[in-house]
N, C-alpha and C positions, 0 to 999 in steps of 0.2 A: 620655638620648640622645634627640635629636630627629631622627627620620628624615624628618620632614615638611619640605617646601620645600627639600630638598637633592637636586639632580639625580643625585648619585652613588648615592643609595639609592632603589631602584625600589619605591615604595609605591603601592598601588592600593586602591580601595574594594571591599569585598565585602558581601554581603547582610547586613542587620541580623540579629542573633541567630543568626549562621551563620558557617561557614568557607567558604561557597560563593561563588566569584567571579561577577560580573555578565557578564563577557565573556572573550574569549581574552586572558588576562593575559600570556601569554608570546609573543605574536606580535610580530614586528619592527615592524610598523606602529604598534602601541600606544606603543612607546617612542621612535619616530623623533624627535619634537620634545619629549620629556619635559623639564620644567623643575622638577619637584617636585610634591608632592601636598599639598593643604591638609587639615588635620585637620577632619573633619566628623563630629561625634558622632551624627549620624543614621544613620551606617553603621558597619560594622566595617572594619578596615584590615588589609592584609597587606603583607609585605615579601618581594619576590622575591629569593631568596638568591643564586643563581648570577649573575643579572643585576646584582647589587650587589657582587659579589666577596666574598661572605660564605658562611659555613657555620654551622649551628646544631646544638648538642648539645641534644636535646629529652628532658628527664627527665620521665617520667610515673609517679608513684607507684602508679597503679592497675594497672600492668603489671609491677611489679618482682617479683623473686624473691630468693633468698638471696645471689646473686652481685652484685646491683645495688648494695647499700651498700658492698661491698668496692671496686668500680670507682669509685664516687663518691668514696670516701675517697682512693684513689690519685690521682685527678684534681682533688681539691678545691682545691688551691692555685691551679691554673690556672683552674678554673671560677669561683672567687670573685674572681679578679683582672680578669676581662673583663666587658663589659656583659652583663647578663641582665635578664629580667623574669619575673614570676610568670604562669603560665598559668591558665586558668579551671578546670583539673582539679586544681589544687594542686601542679602541677609547676613546671618552669622551662625557659626557653629561654636557653641560653648561646651567645653569638654571637662568632665569630672572623672576622677578615679573612684573605683568601687572597692568596698571591703570584700575580700575574696571569701570570707567565711559567712557572708550574708546571702540569703536566697532572695533575689530581686524578681518582682513581677511588675514590669513597667506597663503603664497605659501607653497607648499609641500616640496620644497628644495631650497637651495641657489645655489648649484652646485653639481656635482657628489662627493659623500663622505660627504656632509653636508646637513642633513635634518632638517626640522623644525617640532618639535612635540608640538602639542597644544590640539587638540581634543581627543587625546588618552592618553596613559600613558607611563611612562618610568620605567624600572626595576631599582631598587636602591640597594645599599649595605645594608646588607651583602649577597645578592643573588649570585648564581653561576649557570653556565651551563656547563656541561661536565668538571667540575673541574676548569673552568676559572671564576674568581670572578669579581664582580662589587665591586670596592674598593675605600675607602677613599684615597684621595691624598692631597697634601699640600693645594690646593685650596678648599678642602672640609671644611676648617676652615673659608673660606671667607663667608661674608653674601650674601644673595641673593639680587642682585642689581636690580633696575628697568631697564627695557629694554631700552638701550640708543638709541637715534635717529639714530646714525650711524649704529647700528646693525638692528634697525627697518627698515631702508631703504633697506636692503638686504632681509628682511623677509616678508614684506607686499605688497599686491597688492595696487596700488595707483590709 
């Protein structure tokens, strides 16, 4: 997936070797005349999720418990079908598109080790932190699928 140079995906530079932005990434002024972001490997890059109409399921194996593999297994067919990339921690960001006419109220996490990212941003390839890269994986060639009801049930307050 190429998020760069596509105005529908709000990509911005963040500090090298960091997840920290340079500026107010979510101000209206920043995105007023946005026409895309050129990939510049001198910086790390982030994708503003809500501003791009996306949500990410953020799996981090460092925080998992005995429940995490069970949830991953239940959601695996959906997670493996949509765009994803490997994170610097050995985890994965699974990205889904959202229906622009639906009001979403996301929980902060599904369980230990699986967070829901929406109001913020995720770091995307080719970024790296301490030599650990955010990398394209086989599923990075998948399209971004709409958030399935089965995954939505784990993510939303009802």
